C-alpha positions in Angstrom: -84.9 -85.6 -129.1 -81.8 -87.3 -130.3 -78.5 -88.2 -128.7 -75.7 -85.8 -129.9 -74.6 -86.7 -133.4 -77.4 -89.2 -133.9 -80.0 -86.8 -135.3 -80.5 -83.1 -136.2 -79.8 -80.6 -133.4 -82.5 -78.2 -132.2 -80.5 -75.1 -133.2 -77.0 -76.0 -134.5 -75.8 -72.4 -134.9 -77.2 -71.1 -131.7 -76.5 -67.4 -131.3 -73.0 -67.5 -132.8 -73.9 -66.0 -136.1 -75.9 -62.9 -137.2 -79.3 -63.7 -138.8 -80.5 -60.7 -140.8 -83.2 -62.7 -142.6 -85.2 -64.7 -140.1 -87.2 -66.7 -142.6 -86.5 -70.1 -141.1 -87.0 -71.1 -137.5 -86.5 -74.6 -135.9 -89.6 -76.6 -136.3 -89.7 -79.8 -134.2 -93.2 -81.0 -134.5 -94.2 -84.6 -134.1 -91.9 -87.1 -135.7 -93.3 -90.5 -136.7 -91.7 -93.7 -135.9 -90.5 -94.3 -139.5 -89.1 -90.8 -139.7 -87.2 -91.2 -136.4 -85.8 -94.5 -137.5 -84.6 -93.1 -140.8 -82.9 -90.2 -138.9 -81.2 -92.6 -136.5 -80.0 -94.8 -139.4 -78.9 -92.1 -141.9 -78.2 -88.8 -140.1 -74.6 -89.7 -139.1 -73.9 -90.4 -142.8 -76.2 -88.2 -144.8 -76.9 -85.4 -142.4 -75.2 -82.0 -142.0 -75.5 -79.5 -139.2 -75.5 -75.9 -140.3 -73.4 -74.7 -137.4 -71.4 -72.1 -139.3 -68.2 -73.6 -137.8 -66.5 -75.1 -140.8 -66.4 -74.9 -144.6 -67.7 -77.8 -146.7 -66.8 -78.7 -150.2 -70.0 -79.7 -152.0 -68.2 -81.5 -154.8 -66.3 -83.6 -152.3 -69.5 -84.3 -150.4 -71.0 -85.8 -153.5 -68.0 -87.5 -155.0 -67.4 -84.9 -157.7 -71.0 -84.4 -158.9 -72.3 -80.9 -159.6 -74.4 -79.8 -156.7 -77.7 -78.0 -156.4 -78.7 -76.4 -153.1 -82.4 -76.8 -152.4 -83.7 -74.4 -149.7 -86.9 -75.6 -147.9 -88.0 -79.0 -149.1 -91.1 -79.7 -147.0 -91.7 -83.4 -146.6 -89.1 -84.2 -149.3 -91.3 -86.0 -151.9 -90.4 -83.6 -154.7 -86.7 -83.6 -153.7 -86.5 -87.4 -153.8 -88.3 -87.5 -157.1 -85.8 -85.0 -158.7 -82.9 -86.8 -157.2 -84.1 -90.1 -158.7 -84.6 -88.5 -162.1 -81.2 -86.9 -162.1 -78.6 -89.2 -160.4 -75.8 -87.2 -161.9 -76.5 -84.2 -159.7 -76.1 -84.0 -156.0 -78.8 -82.3 -154.0 -77.9 -80.6 -150.8 -81.4 -80.1 -149.2 -81.6 -77.7 -146.3 -84.5 -77.2 -143.9 -85.4 -76.9 -140.3 -88.4 -79.2 -140.1 -87.4 -82.4 -138.3 -90.3 -84.6 -139.7 -89.4 -83.5 -143.2 -85.8 -84.3 -142.7 -86.7 -87.8 -141.5 -89.1 -88.3 -144.3 -86.6 -87.3 -147.0 -84.0 -89.6 -145.6 -86.7 -92.4 -145.5 -87.6 -91.8 -149.1 -83.9 -91.7 -150.1 -83.4 -95.0 -148.4 -86.4 -96.6 -150.1 -85.2 -95.5 -153.5 -81.5 -96.2 -152.8 -80.6 -92.6 -153.6 -77.0 -91.8 -153.0 -77.1 -88.2 -154.3 -79.1 -86.6 -151.5 -77.7 -84.9 -148.3 -79.9 -83.2 -145.7 -78.7 -80.1 -144.0 -80.3 -78.9 -140.8 -80.4 -75.2 -140.0 -80.4 -71.6 -141.4 -79.8 -71.5 -145.2 -78.3 -68.0 -144.9 -75.6 -69.3 -142.5 -75.0 -72.3 -144.8 -74.4 -70.0 -147.7 -72.5 -67.3 -145.9 -70.3 -69.3 -143.6 -70.0 -72.8 -144.9 -70.0 -72.9 -148.8 -67.1 -71.7 -150.9 -67.5 -69.3 -153.8 -68.8 -70.6 -157.1 -69.4 -74.1 -155.6 -73.0 -74.6 -156.7 -74.5 -75.6 -160.0 -77.9 -74.3 -159.0 -80.1 -73.1 -156.2 -83.8 -74.0 -155.8 -86.3 -72.2 -153.7 -89.7 -73.8 -154.1 -92.8 -72.4 -152.3 -91.1 -70.5 -149.5 -93.2 -68.9 -146.8 -94.7 -65.8 -148.5 -95.1 -63.9 -145.2 -98.1 -62.1 -146.7 -98.6 -59.4 -144.2 -96.7 -56.2 -145.1 -95.1 -55.9 -141.6 -93.6 -59.4 -142.2 -92.1 -58.8 -145.6 -88.7 -58.3 -144.1 -88.8 -62.1 -143.2 -89.1 -63.2 -146.8 -86.2 -65.2 -148.0 -85.9 -63.7 -151.5 -84.4 -60.3 -150.8 -81.4 -58.5 -152.3 -79.1 -59.7 -149.6 -80.0 -63.4 -150.2 -79.8 -63.1 -153.9 -76.3 -61.6 -154.0 -75.1 -64.1 -151.3 -76.5 -67.0 -153.4 -74.9 -65.6 -156.5 -71.5 -65.5 -154.8 -71.8 -69.2 -154.2 -73.0 -70.1 -157.7 -70.8 -70.9 -160.7 -71.3 -68.8 -163.8 -74.2 -70.1 -165.8 -75.8 -71.8 -162.7 -79.6 -71.3 -162.4 -81.6 -69.9 -159.5 -85.0 -71.5 -159.7 -87.8 -70.1 -157.6 -91.5 -71.1 -157.5 -94.5 -69.7 -155.6 -98.2 -69.8 -155.6 -98.5 -66.4 -153.9 -98.9 -63.9 -156.7 -97.6 -60.8 -154.8 -94.5 -62.7 -153.7 -93.9 -63.8 -157.3 -93.8 -60.2 -158.5 -91.6 -59.3 -155.4 -89.2 -62.1 -156.4 -89.1 -60.9 -160.0 -88.4 -57.3 -159.0 -85.6 -58.3 -156.7 -84.0 -60.6 -159.3 -84.5 -58.2 -162.2 -82.6 -55.6 -160.2 -79.7 -57.9 -159.4 -76.5 -57.3 -161.3 -75.6 -61.0 -160.9 -78.5 -62.6 -162.7 -80.3 -62.5 -166.0 -83.8 -63.8 -166.7 -83.3 -67.3 -168.3 -86.9 -67.3 -169.6 -87.8 -63.7 -170.5 -90.3 -64.8 -173.1 -92.5 -66.6 -170.6 -95.9 -65.4 -169.5 -95.5 -61.9 -167.9 -91.8 -62.4 -167.7 -92.1 -65.6 -165.6 -90.8 -69.0 -166.8 -93.1 -71.7 -168.1 -93.5 -74.5 -165.6 -90.5 -76.8 -166.1 -91.4 -80.5 -166.7 -88.6 -81.6 -164.4 -90.1 -79.9 -161.4 -92.5 -82.3 -159.7 -95.6 -80.8 -158.1 -95.0 -80.3 -154.4 -97.5 -80.7 -151.6 -97.6 -77.0 -151.1 -98.2 -76.5 -154.8 -101.1 -78.9 -154.9 -102.6 -77.1 -151.9 -102.2 -73.7 -153.6 -103.8 -75.0 -156.8 -106.7 -76.4 -154.8 -107.3 -72.9 -153.4 -107.3 -71.4 -156.9 -103.8 -69.9 -156.7 -101.7 -69.3 -159.8 -98.2 -71.0 -159.6 -95.3 -68.9 -160.9 -91.8 -70.2 -161.8 -88.8 -67.9 -162.0 -85.5 -69.1 -163.6 -82.5 -66.7 -163.5 -79.0 -67.5 -164.7 -75.9 -66.5 -162.9 -73.9 -64.1 -165.1 
């Protein structure tokens, strides 16, 4: 789809690294002209391939700003809005959806955002192979695929392995913020996080142990779709010990 280095690769890590949680798969659906043009203009400067081949320094990537990792950003509208509202924080946004990557870069260009970088590939490989310990000021996982069928639960991102890996890359006091509109997954997340020795619930007084909806989290497209279907949206905020 793109010349080498001019846009996101189809599968940057290939088969070079083990993938124990297969939550994310390359998704190269139709890319609009505007998304393609944004990728061609900005990918060489703002894009990052998750190939697992080298370490990156998030602080250096963002000129010394504290960095939050956002895993799965859809079409990027909420990510761009959060970046505009908080220019003092760098957002490293990782996804495998090429149209979303192009759209986020387009939105960042239109708003003149300098605190957004787009990573292409498997978030587990990014965390395990490319990020140093205690490098992140936060991790966001908003509306991940709930994999509702029981036989697919092993594909869910929020599992003990992911939680402990994320913890190892987060600084003490950093917040892991998850949100979902799938009630069974919300309780699954809370059980996994409550059992983790690395995190403490940052909002234990919220409804049923969940956090009140933070005002600084914009409503995402997936959230609006879930609300339209009558789903209840749950936020979880857990602080790194």
